[in-house]
C-alpha positions in Angstrom: 134.1 65.1 216.1 136.7 62.4 216.4 140.5 62.4 217.0 141.2 62.0 213.2 140.5 65.7 212.9 143.4 66.6 215.2 141.9 69.7 216.7 144.6 70.3 219.3 145.9 73.5 217.8 142.4 75.0 217.8 141.9 74.0 221.5 145.3 75.5 222.5 144.3 78.8 220.8 140.8 78.7 222.2 142.3 78.5 225.7 144.5 81.5 225.0 141.5 83.4 223.7 139.5 82.5 226.8 142.3 83.8 229.0 142.9 87.0 227.1 139.2 87.9 226.4 137.7 87.6 229.9 135.1 90.3 229.2 133.7 88.6 226.2 131.3 85.7 226.5 132.9 82.9 224.6 131.1 79.7 224.0 132.5 76.7 222.1 129.6 74.6 221.0 129.9 71.2 219.2 126.8 69.8 217.6 127.0 66.1 216.7 128.8 63.1 218.1 132.0 63.7 220.0 134.5 60.9 220.6 135.8 60.2 224.2 139.3 61.3 223.1 138.0 64.7 222.1 136.1 65.0 225.3 139.3 64.3 227.2 141.2 66.9 225.1 138.6 69.5 226.0 139.0 68.6 229.7 142.8 68.6 229.4 142.8 72.1 227.8 140.5 73.3 230.6 137.8 74.4 228.1 134.9 72.9 230.1 133.7 76.3 231.3 133.1 77.5 227.8 132.2 74.2 226.1 128.7 73.1 225.3 128.1 69.6 224.0 124.8 69.5 222.1 125.2 66.0 220.8 123.4 64.5 217.9 120.4 66.4 216.5 118.5 66.1 213.3 119.7 68.1 210.3 117.1 70.9 210.5 118.1 71.5 214.2 121.8 71.4 213.3 121.2 74.0 210.6 119.5 76.3 213.2 122.5 76.0 215.5 124.8 76.8 212.6 123.0 79.9 211.4 122.9 81.2 215.0 126.6 80.9 215.5 129.2 83.7 215.3 131.9 81.5 213.8 132.0 78.0 212.2 134.8 75.5 212.8 135.7 73.4 209.7 138.5 71.0 210.3 139.6 68.8 207.5 141.1 65.5 208.7 144.7 64.8 208.0 144.8 62.3 205.1 147.3 61.2 202.6 145.6 63.5 200.0 144.5 66.5 202.1 142.7 68.0 199.1 139.1 67.0 199.5 135.9 68.9 200.3 133.4 67.9 203.0 129.8 68.5 202.1 129.5 70.5 205.3 131.6 73.2 203.7 128.7 74.1 201.3 126.2 74.4 204.2 128.7 76.6 206.0 129.0 78.8 202.9 125.3 79.1 202.6 125.0 80.2 206.2 127.2 83.3 205.5 128.8 82.9 208.9 132.6 83.3 209.0 134.6 80.1 208.8 137.7 79.2 210.6 139.2 76.2 208.9 142.1 73.9 209.7 143.6 71.7 207.1 145.9 71.7 204.0 146.3 75.2 202.4 146.9 73.5 199.0 143.6 71.8 199.1 140.2 72.4 197.4 138.6 73.5 200.7 141.2 76.3 201.1 140.6 77.5 197.5 136.9 77.7 198.0 137.0 79.4 201.4 139.6 81.9 200.1 137.9 82.6 196.8 134.5 83.2 198.5 136.1 85.3 201.2 134.1 83.1 203.6 136.8 83.0 206.3 140.3 81.7 206.6 142.0 78.3 206.4 145.1 77.5 208.4 147.6 74.7 208.5 147.8 73.0 211.9 151.2 74.6 212.6 149.9 78.2 212.2 148.9 78.7 215.9 149.7 82.4 215.9 147.7 83.1 212.7 144.7 81.2 214.1 144.9 83.2 217.3 145.1 86.5 215.3 142.1 85.5 213.1 140.0 84.6 216.2 140.9 88.0 217.7 139.8 89.7 214.4 136.5 87.9 214.6 136.0 88.7 218.3 136.7 92.4 217.6 133.8 92.4 215.0 136.1 93.2 212.0 134.7 90.6 209.7 132.0 91.3 207.1 130.6 88.6 204.8 129.6 90.1 201.5 130.0 87.6 198.6 126.4 86.6 198.0 126.9 86.3 194.2 129.9 84.0 194.5 128.3 81.9 197.2 125.2 81.3 195.1 127.1 79.2 192.6 127.3 76.5 195.4 123.6 76.1 196.1 122.4 72.6 195.6 120.3 73.7 192.6 123.2 75.3 190.8 125.6 72.4 191.5 123.0 69.9 190.3 122.4 72.0 187.1 126.1 72.0 186.4 126.3 68.3 187.0 123.4 67.7 184.6 125.2 69.7 181.9 128.3 67.6 182.4 126.5 64.3 182.2 124.4 65.2 179.1 127.1 67.0 177.1 
């Protein structure tokens, strides 16, 4: 993760969650490269006690970490056109683990997450709503049950649709 993702609001909320849910074991695990600026943010928000830095791992191992998570963080970087989709979103959907996403609510990622009932996407200024959603997840109130909708995003189904577009 690099600073272009602007995760500050998530870190602020995570610190509040840690303070208010002392009886729950909370672990914030990042798998992959982390910039020095993000490391400093984690330190400044005093999240070191719950933070686990896995670092870079191969794709298969990263998928294992993903499917053994309770919640997946998807932050879309602030860009001129905040409407894109990162490939990681499709892996997240396939995992059937709830997603907490931060980015533009008028973007394609928001539409997919919302349509699939795969989690919630928030704007960076929605601190209270992010907090409430994390509490909802921590209380065990989320159920992922849209297998049929999710299946349209498998690599095979996406490739089949692309082939039809190319050859028609």
